SEDRENMI-143565 format. One record per atom (N, C-alpha, C): x, y, z. Coordinates in steps of 0.1 Angstrom, whole numbers, plus 5000, padded with zeros to 4 digits. Atoms other than C-alpha are relative to their C-alpha. Last residue first. Example, Ala and Ser with C-alpha at 12.3 -4.5 7.8 and 13.67 -1.06 7.14 Angstrom:
BEGIN
499149895000513749895071499250115008500949885000512349555078500950125000
REM end
This chain:
BEGIN
500349974985951422931591500550145003498850024993951322921552499750045015499750144998948222861531501349975007501050094994948023211518500549865002500550105009950923451513499049915006499050035010949523701519501349955007500550055013946223771535501049954990500950114998947423791571499449944987501249984991950324011563499249875000499950064987953024041536498750025008499150115001953124111499500249935013498849984992950024331500500949874999500050084988947524291472501350015007500249924988947424581448499949925013501050054991948924391419499950095012499850144996950724601394499049955010500350024986950424981394500449865005499449904992952125071361499849985015498550015001951424751342500750105010499650134993947824741355501549995000500249984986947225111345500549885008498949924995948725041311499950035015498850075001946424751305501250085005500050094989943424951317501349925000499949924988944225241293500149915013498649974996945024981266500150095012499649865004941424851266501450045005498950005010941324471268500550144997498750044994939424481301501250004990499449894992936724691285501349965006499549905009936124411259500650125007498850055007935924141285500650104991498850004991933524351306501249954994500250014985931024401278501350015007500949904994931924331242499949995015500150024986934824141227499350125006500350144998934424121189499849975015501250045008934224481177499649865003499950135006936524601205498749964993498650045002936924961215500249874992499850065013933425071208501449954998501250075005932025141243500249944986500150134994935425231258498949924994500850004988935825521234499949865005500750124997938425591207499250015013500050044986939525921192499249875002500549924990940125951155500049945014499749865000940525701128499550075012500349945013940625321126500550145000499550085011942025091153499750074987500650135003941525361180500549934988500350015014943725651191499549854998499550135005943525721228499549984986501150085006943126091234500649874996499850085012945426291257498849924996499050104997944126561280500249914988500050125009942426881272501149915004498949995009942127121302500149874992498850054993938627091316501250014990499850145001936127311298501249965007498750045002934927661308500149845000499650114993931227701303501449964998498650005002929628031293500649895009499350064989925827991290501550004996498850095003924128241267500649945013500550135003920628391269501149904998499350094991921328731286499449864998500850044989920428951257500649895008500950125001923329061236499149995012500150074988924729421235499049884999501449994995925329531199500049915013500450114990928829601186498650035005500950115006929029811154499649905010501449974998930330131171499149894996500850025012933830001175498650025003500449875007935530151205499249994988501249944994935429831226499550134993501250085005937929661203498750065005500350114991940629931210498749934995501049974990941730151181499849875008501350085001944930121161499150045011500649975013947930361156498749934997499949865003950030201184499450034986498849965005948729841190500050154997499950025015945629811211501550044996499749895009945629771249499949964985499150065010943629531271500450104989498849915003942229751298501049934991500149854999939829481311501350074996499849954986940429131298499850155000498949904999939029041263500150055014500149944987937028711261501250105001498749984993936828621224499750085013500049884992933828471206501450015006498649984995933628221177499950145008499749864996930228071170501550015004500049984985930127731153500350155002499049904996929327591119500150015015498750035006927727271107501050105003499250094992924927301132501349964994500750124997923627601114500949915008501249995008924627961105499149885003500350125008927127981133498750014993501050094995928028331146499849884990500950055010931128541141499049905006499349985013933728751159499149944988500350115010931528791189500650034987500349945013933029001217499849884990500050095011933028881254499650084987501249995009933929141280500249904988499850005015936329131309498750004993499649885007936229051346500049984985498949934995934228771363500350124991499250074990931828491356501250085005500850034988929028681338500849945011499650134994931628841314499249975012499149994988929829141299500249865005500650044987928329051265501050025011499149974989928929191230499349965013500549984987927429081197501050035011499549874995928529151162499550025014498649975001926528841151500350145005499350135002923128671155501550024999499550035013921428981169500949875000500049895010919328831183500650125005499949864996919828511202499950094988501349934997918428171192500150155003501050015010921228001174498850085002500849884996924128121195498850004990501249985008926227801195499350135006501250074997929727701205498850054992500750065011933227831207498749945004501150084995935228051231499249964988501050035010938628201224499049905005500949885001940728361252498949974990501150004990942028011260499150124999499749904989944127971229498850025008500149875006943227641211500250105011501049914997944427331229500050134992499449875001946427061211498950115003500949905006945326721222500750135000500249884992948126471229499050094992499749885008947726141210499650125009500749884996947825811230500550124992499149904995948725481215499150125003499850004986946325181213500950115006501150054993946725111176500350005015499950144996949625321163498849965008499350024988948625661149499949855004500450134995947725711113500849965012501449994994948026081107499549865005500049954986951826111102498650005006498750034992951626071064499850075014498949925005947926081052501349975009498950085005944525971061501150094996499950045014942026161082501249914996501150095005942326331115500349974985499950035014944926511137498949904995499250125003943726621171500049984985499950055013942626971182500749865000498750055005941527091216499949944986500250095011938627301230501449964994499350124997939427461263499949904989498649985003936727721260500749875004499050064992932927671258501450044996498649975005929927861246501049935009498950024990926327741251501350034993499749874994923027841235501149995010499550014986922327461230500250145007500849914991920127521200500550005014501450005000922327391171499450095010500649955013925927351181498550005001501550015001928027281212499650074987500749894993931827241206498549994998500749925009933126891196499250115007501350045003935526761222499350104990500550114991937626751202500350055015500149954986938126991173499449885008501349984996939326811141500050065014500350034986942626821123498550035003501449964997944126831088499649955014501150095003947826781090498750065002501349944998951026991089498949914995500849965012953926761090498750075004499249905008956626721117499450034987498950075006955026401131500750094990499950144994951926601137501049934993498850085002951626981131499949865007499050004989948127111132501149914996498850075005945427211106501050015012498950004990941827311113501249924995498950085004939127411089501150015010498849984992935727541099501049904995498950105002932627591078501250045009500650135004929227771082501149895000499050115001930128091100499349874997499850084988927428361094500949884997498949964992927528631068500349935012500449954986924028581056501150045008500149855000925228571020499650055013501349955005926328211025499950155002500250055013929628021029498650054994501450015004930928181060499949964985500449925011934428121073498549984997501450005000936427991102499450094990500749915009940027901097498549985002501450024999942427751123499350114991500949915008946127701116498549975003501350075003948927551137499050114994501149924999952527681138498849934995500049885008955127421145498850095002498649955003956227121165500150134992499849985014952827051182501450064997500250135006951826911216500350014985499050094996953327211234499949864993500550094990951227451214501149905003499150104996951627741190499449915011499650014986949027951172501049885002498850074999947828091139500449995015499250004988944228201136501249914998498850095002942128311106500850015013499149994989938528451109501249904998499150114996936328491079500950055011498949974990933328701068500949885003499350124998931328661036501250025010499049984989929028951039500649875003498750025005927328941005501150015011500050035014924229091022501549994994499550145002924729081059500149964986501050095006924629451066500549874998501249925003926529761078498949914995500749964988929329581097498750074997500849885002931229381071499150035012501550015001933629141085499550134995500449905009937429061088498549984997501350015005938828881117499650114991500749885005942428841125498649964996501450025006944228601148499550134994500449885008947928571159498649964994501050025011948928331187499850134993500149915012951928291211498849964991501449985002951328131245499750084987500850114996954727981252498550014998499450135003956528301252499249895005499450064988954028591254500649874997498550035003953528751220500749945012499350014987949728741222501449964997498750074999947828871192500549995014499750044987944328981182501349935000498850084999943629171150500349985015499650024986940129301142501349915000498950104999939429441107500450005015499149994989936129621101501149894999499350124996933829691073501050035011499049974989931229931060500749875004500250034986929629801029501050055009499149934990929229900993499649965014500550004987927629660968501050065009499649884992927929670931499449995013500849885001927329320917500550115009501250045008930029300906499449885008500150145004932629500926498849974991500150005015933429870927499949854995501149915006932829970963499849984985499649875006934829690979498850074993500849894993934829350997500550134993499549865000935929060974499150095008500649915010934828710984500750145001499149895002935828401002499550094989500149904990933128181015501050114999501449964996933927880994500050095012500549885008937527890982498650045005501349974996939627651004499550134993500449885007942727480991498550025004501449965001944427221013499850134992500750074989947727031017498550034999500549924989948927140983499549915011500950084991951027010955499650085012500050125008952927190926499049905007499650124992952027520943499949884990500750135002951927830921500649905009499350135002952728200926499249885000499850084988951128500943500549864998498749964994951428760915500449925012499949864996947828750905501250055006501049974989947628380905500150145005501450045002950728350883499250035012500949885004953928550887498649964998500049995015956228240887499150114995500349855002957228240924500050034986499249935010957127860927499550144998500549885006955727670957501150064991500950035012956227300965499650134993499250065011959327360987499249974988499249905006957327591010500849954988498649994997954927311016500750114993499150105007951327391009501450025005498950044992948327571024500949894993499350125004945927751001501149985010498950034991943228011009500749874995499850134994941028120980501250005010498950004990939428410963500249865006498850015007937428390931501250015009498949944993934028330947501349974991499849865004930928280926501250075007499949985014930827910926500350144995498750055004931627880963500250024985499950144999928728100972501449964995500650054988927728460979500049855000500950115001929728650953499549955014500650014986931228990952499049895001501350074999933428950921499649995014500849934991936229200921498649945001501049925006938728960905499250085011499649965014941928760910498950094994501249985008942028690947500350064987499949915012944828560969498650004993501449955003945428401003500150104988500349905010948528191006498550034999501449975000949828011037499750114990500449875004953327871031498450005001501249995009954627571050499850154996500749874999958027491066498950004989501049985010958827121068499350135001499950105011962027031087499150034989498650055003962927301112500149904988499950134993959527481108501449944997498750074999958627831097499949875008500150064987955127931087501249915002499250124998955728161057499949955014499250014987952928401050500749875001499450134997951628481015500850015013498750014992949328771009500549865000499850124992946328880988501350015008499549974987945129120961500349875008499450114992944329120925500450065013501150084993941829340906500649895009500849924992944229620895498949935008501349975005946929400881499250075010499949955013949929220897498650034994501050045010949729190934500350064987499450095009952929220955499049974989499149935009951829540973500649914989500949945011948929340988500950074990501149934994951529131007499250064988500749915009954128870998498850075007499350025013956628661017499550104990500849955011955628791052500849984987499549905009957728581076498950044990501049965009957328361107500550114991500249865003960228181122498850034991501449995006959827821135499750154997500250105010963427701143498650024993499049985011964428011162499849914989500649985012961228001183501050014988500650125005962527841215499350014986499250124998963128171233499349884994500350084988961128451217500949885001498949984991962828671190499749925013498850065006960628531162501250015010500050144996957628611184501249934995500050024986958128991183500249855004498849954995959129031147500149975015498950085004956428801135501350055007500150134992953728991155501249914997499749964986954829331141500049875008498649984999954929181105500450035015499450135000951429041110501550025001500250064987950129381121500749865000499349924990951629561091499949935013498650035001950429291068500850075010499950144996946829341080501549955000500049994985947229721077500149855006498749964995948329661041500150025015499050115003945329461032501350045006500250124991942829701050501149894997501050095005944130021034500049875008501250014990946130261056498949914995499550004986948530361027498850005010499749874994946830290994500449985015498650014995947029940980500450135006499249884998943229910976501449975005499149995011941829570964501050125003498950105000940329470997501050044990499550035014938129780999501249925000498750064999936029861030500449954986499950145006933230101023501449955003501250085002931630411039500249864994501349945004933330381063500350104990500049935013936330151072498650044996501350005007936830041108500150094987500249895008940129951125498749984992501150005010940729721154500250134991500049885008943429611178499050004989501250025008943429351206499850144993500649885006946829321223498849964991501250015008948029041246499650144996501049904998951629051258498849994991
REM end
């Protein structure tokens, strides 16, 4: 079941607060509800989700965060988000918050990092674009804020996503969106993180991680969503593992299945429209409404929108997404283009997807294309298309 739930904090959102109903505890409440539902789904017994620590686990008055366990039969990971000060910065150097992904076996609960423990080794640590939101930070800046939680607990389509953003202005508005999702091409929970790195509050960086060969690996979106001035949003974007590391170097000529991101999410570019974020558009192709979780600051980032079907409910005690007053109706300047379902990608001799035009560095033209494994596989599966009997076969016989 798909639910889209929101809460708004006025006059100021406060990450540090541990009071009932505060943003951090509401986030943990939502994740606990999702975990309880999907852990009971068929096929998920080996990949249970768990809240290991929440805001209540923080030591000290300036610390906050959470640790979520991403279950896996062989290699469970922990996702840690923690902060150690009330610094309201606008760059990587002024941020004291960070996301960290690491194997559960590499984590020690030793009370460090504000109560959120230490990793001996990590897959990734991201700090740029993370900042404290609250009324008592340095420099002092109060801002209204919102938390949006989207989740689908339907077996086979499970995902959890939250978006946190300020709504009363862009100054120090370092917004981020985090998504966990399953997929048939992956053995565990996959992670997508979109974040801003500038005080404009617009998405500039994206980080993707997906399970490959039973290890969580860095990944890239493929095909690459539109950017810059295209004014286009697409769905059906898939992920493939990238870079060096265990499980990431696929055999020459093998096919790697793409892992599609949940279909309700649309990615692309909104460089020309105004407002640049907090937009809302009626679906021009049918029912539902598009809501903008964040806009790209330049070609390095990408918009993230969600298409919410009519009458989508919120969780009990939460508001529906359409009830937020911060949305602004966008002008009709965007193209919404569903993409074809992601198919497998052929892995080349180096990294990433391969193309016919660059398959062979020595055999170009038709000879190079003929060597491509797709053609070799097709020939092996189909064989000769000439008939075995008839006037054309065999030749030279009466």
